[in-house]
C-alpha positions as CSV (number, residue, x, y, z in Angstrom):
1,M,42.7,-30.3,-24.7
2,S,39.2,-31.4,-23.6
3,L,40.6,-31.0,-19.8
4,S,41.8,-27.6,-20.7
5,R,38.4,-26.2,-22.7
6,A,36.0,-28.1,-19.7
7,P,36.7,-25.2,-16.8
8,R,35.7,-22.3,-19.4
9,R,32.5,-24.1,-20.1
10,R,31.7,-24.1,-16.5
11,S,33.0,-20.6,-16.1
12,N,30.8,-19.2,-19.1
13,R,28.1,-21.6,-17.1
14,T,28.9,-19.7,-13.9
15,R,28.9,-16.2,-15.7
16,R,25.7,-16.6,-17.6
17,A,23.8,-17.9,-14.3
18,M,25.0,-14.9,-12.5
19,S,24.2,-12.6,-15.0
20,A,20.2,-14.4,-15.2
21,G,20.5,-13.3,-11.2
22,A,21.5,-9.8,-11.9
23,V,18.7,-9.2,-14.0
24,A,16.1,-10.8,-11.8
25,I,16.9,-8.7,-9.3
26,A,17.2,-5.6,-11.2
27,G,13.5,-6.4,-12.4
28,A,12.3,-6.7,-9.0
29,L,13.8,-3.5,-8.1
30,A,12.6,-1.9,-11.3
31,L,8.8,-2.5,-9.7
32,S,9.9,-0.9,-6.6
33,A,9.6,2.4,-7.5
34,C,7.7,3.9,-5.1
35,G,4.3,3.3,-5.8
36,G,1.0,6.3,-4.5
37,D,-2.0,5.7,-2.7
38,G,-3.9,3.0,-4.3
39,G,-4.3,1.1,-7.1
40,T,-5.1,-2.3,-8.4
41,S,-4.0,-5.3,-9.9
42,S,-5.3,-8.3,-11.7
43,G,-4.8,-11.8,-11.9
44,S,-2.4,-13.5,-14.3
45,G,-0.7,-17.1,-14.5
46,G,-3.6,-18.4,-13.3
47,A,-3.5,-17.0,-10.3
48,N,-7.1,-16.9,-8.8
49,F,-7.4,-13.4,-7.0
50,V,-10.0,-11.0,-7.0
51,T,-9.5,-7.0,-6.3
52,G,-11.8,-4.9,-5.4
53,D,-13.5,-1.5,-5.6
54,S,-11.3,-0.2,-2.6
55,G,-8.3,-1.9,-4.3
56,I,-7.8,-4.9,-1.6
57,S,-7.1,-8.0,-3.8
58,T,-8.5,-11.1,-1.8
59,V,-7.9,-15.1,-2.9
60,A,-10.9,-17.1,-1.5
61,R,-9.9,-19.5,1.2
62,A,-9.9,-22.8,-1.2
63,E,-7.9,-21.4,-3.7
64,R,-5.1,-19.2,-1.3
65,Q,-1.2,-20.2,-2.4
66,P,1.0,-21.0,-0.1
67,A,3.6,-17.7,1.2
68,P,7.1,-18.6,-0.1
69,K,9.5,-19.1,2.4
70,L,10.9,-15.8,3.8
71,D,13.6,-15.7,6.1
72,G,16.9,-13.6,7.1
73,K,17.8,-11.2,9.3
74,T,16.0,-8.2,10.7
75,L,17.3,-4.9,10.9
76,E,18.5,-5.7,14.1
77,G,20.5,-8.5,13.2
78,K,18.4,-11.2,14.1
79,K,17.1,-14.2,12.7
80,L,13.6,-14.4,11.6
81,D,11.8,-17.2,10.0
82,V,7.6,-16.4,8.7
83,R,7.0,-20.2,8.7
84,D,7.4,-20.1,12.6
85,L,4.4,-17.6,13.1
86,K,2.3,-19.9,11.2
87,G,-1.1,-20.4,13.5
88,K,-1.4,-16.1,13.2
89,V,-2.3,-14.1,10.8
90,V,0.5,-12.3,9.2
91,V,0.7,-9.0,7.7
92,M,4.0,-7.9,5.4
93,N,4.5,-4.5,5.1
94,V,7.1,-4.2,2.2
95,W,8.5,-0.5,2.8
96,G,11.8,1.4,2.6
97,S,13.1,4.6,4.5
98,W,13.4,6.6,1.6
99,C,9.7,6.2,0.3
100,T,7.3,9.2,1.0
101,P,3.8,7.0,1.0
102,C,5.6,4.4,3.9
103,R,6.0,7.2,5.9
104,A,2.4,8.6,5.6
105,E,1.5,4.7,6.1
106,A,3.7,3.9,9.3
107,P,1.8,5.3,12.5
108,H,-1.4,3.4,10.9
109,F,0.9,0.4,11.0
110,A,2.1,0.8,14.6
111,K,-1.5,1.5,16.0
112,V,-3.6,-1.3,13.9
113,A,-0.2,-4.0,15.0
114,K,-0.9,-2.9,19.0
115,E,-4.6,-3.2,18.5
116,T,-4.7,-7.0,17.1
117,K,-1.9,-8.1,19.1
118,D,-4.1,-9.9,21.4
119,K,-6.1,-11.0,18.2
120,G,-3.4,-13.4,17.0
121,V,-2.3,-10.7,14.3
122,E,1.6,-10.4,13.9
123,F,3.3,-8.0,11.8
124,V,6.7,-8.2,9.9
125,G,8.1,-5.6,7.6
126,I,10.2,-6.5,4.4
127,N,12.6,-3.0,4.1
128,T,14.0,-2.9,1.1
129,R,16.7,-0.6,-1.0
130,D,17.9,0.7,2.0
131,N,21.7,0.4,1.4
132,S,22.2,0.6,5.2
133,R,20.3,-0.3,8.2
134,G,20.9,3.2,10.0
135,P,18.3,5.2,8.1
136,A,15.8,2.3,8.0
137,L,16.2,1.6,12.2
138,E,15.6,5.5,12.7
139,F,12.4,5.3,10.5
140,E,11.0,2.8,12.7
141,E,12.1,5.1,16.0
142,E,10.5,7.9,14.7
143,W,7.2,6.3,13.5
144,G,7.0,3.7,16.8
145,V,7.2,0.7,15.0
146,D,8.3,-2.0,17.3
147,Y,7.5,-4.9,15.2
148,P,10.4,-6.5,13.3
149,S,11.3,-6.0,9.7
150,L,13.7,-8.7,7.6
151,Y,16.5,-6.6,5.7
152,D,16.1,-6.5,1.9
153,P,18.5,-4.0,0.5
154,I,18.4,-5.8,-3.0
155,G,14.6,-7.6,-3.1
156,K,15.9,-11.4,-2.4
157,L,13.1,-11.9,-0.8
158,L,10.7,-10.5,-3.2
159,L,11.6,-12.6,-5.8
160,R,10.6,-15.3,-3.6
161,F,6.9,-14.8,-4.3
162,P,5.3,-16.8,-7.1
163,K,4.4,-14.9,-10.3
164,G,1.0,-13.9,-10.6
165,S,0.5,-14.3,-7.0
166,L,-0.6,-11.7,-4.4
167,N,3.0,-11.2,-4.8
168,P,4.6,-6.9,-4.0
169,T,4.5,-4.9,-6.9
170,L,5.7,-1.7,-5.8
171,V,6.8,0.4,-2.7
172,P,4.8,0.0,-0.3
173,S,2.9,-2.5,-0.6
174,T,1.1,-5.0,2.1
175,I,0.5,-8.7,1.8
176,V,-1.8,-10.7,5.0
177,I,-1.2,-14.4,5.3
178,D,-3.6,-16.2,6.6
179,R,-3.1,-19.0,9.8
180,E,-2.4,-21.5,7.6
181,G,0.1,-19.6,6.1
182,K,-1.2,-19.0,2.8
183,L,-1.7,-16.0,0.8
184,A,-4.5,-14.2,1.5
185,A,-5.1,-10.5,0.8
186,R,-2.7,-8.1,-1.1
187,Y,-2.9,-4.0,-0.9
188,V,-0.2,-2.0,-3.2
189,G,0.3,1.7,-2.3
190,G,0.0,3.7,1.3
191,V,-3.2,1.9,3.0
192,N,-4.9,4.1,6.6
193,D,-5.7,2.0,9.6
194,K,-9.2,1.3,8.2
195,K,-7.8,-0.4,5.2
196,L,-5.5,-2.7,7.4
197,R,-8.4,-3.5,9.1
198,Q,-10.4,-4.4,6.2
199,M,-8.0,-6.7,5.3
200,I,-7.0,-8.3,8.5
201,D,-10.7,-8.7,10.4
202,P,-12.0,-11.3,8.0
203,L,-9.2,-13.4,8.4
204,I,-9.6,-13.0,12.1
205,T,-13.1,-14.3,12.3
206,E,-11.4,-17.8,9.9
207,K,-11.3,-20.7,12.3
C-alpha cells in the first residue's frame, strides 16, 4: 500500500510546484502592463533606494545589492550572460514591441548607446511578452537598436530581481548596473536621452 501511495504524493507535490510557478509568472506579467511616462516607487523589504523628483531611483554605492543572474538566448538566438559584462556600466531596458512608450523611447536608447559605448557602457534589453521573435526583431530594425536583447516572453528573468530592490515593475523599465555588477539606478516608464544620461553619467565617473 505504501508503494502505491508514494507516487501520488510526489505527483501532488509536482502539481503544487508547477501551480506556484505559474502563479509567480502570472504575477510578473500582471506587473508588466505597458506603463506611461514617469512614475515613482518607494523601497520596501529593507531596500535602501531613494526616488528623486525626476522619478529616478538610486542606491548609495555602499548599499547596493548584486544584480541577479540574467542570462539566456538573445532575439538572434545567441547566448548572453550579463555577468560577463562586469567592469562595464550596464543599462538594461525591459521592453516589448507591443508597448507604445517603448516605441517612443527606442530612438533615445539607440542614440545614447552609441554615445556612451567608448565610455565603458553596455546596453542590453530584456524583451518580454512578445510571443515570437519576429515583431521584436522588426522593432529593433525600425528604431536602429543594435545592442542585444535577451528574449524573455513569459517574464522569467523579471522574477530573478529581488523583491523590494530596484526591480522592473512595469514595461518599460530601465535598470542600471554599476561596474561591480550591482543594482544602482532604476526608472519606471518611458525615458528620453536626458534622463538616461542622468542615470548613467554618475556611474561612468565612479572609480
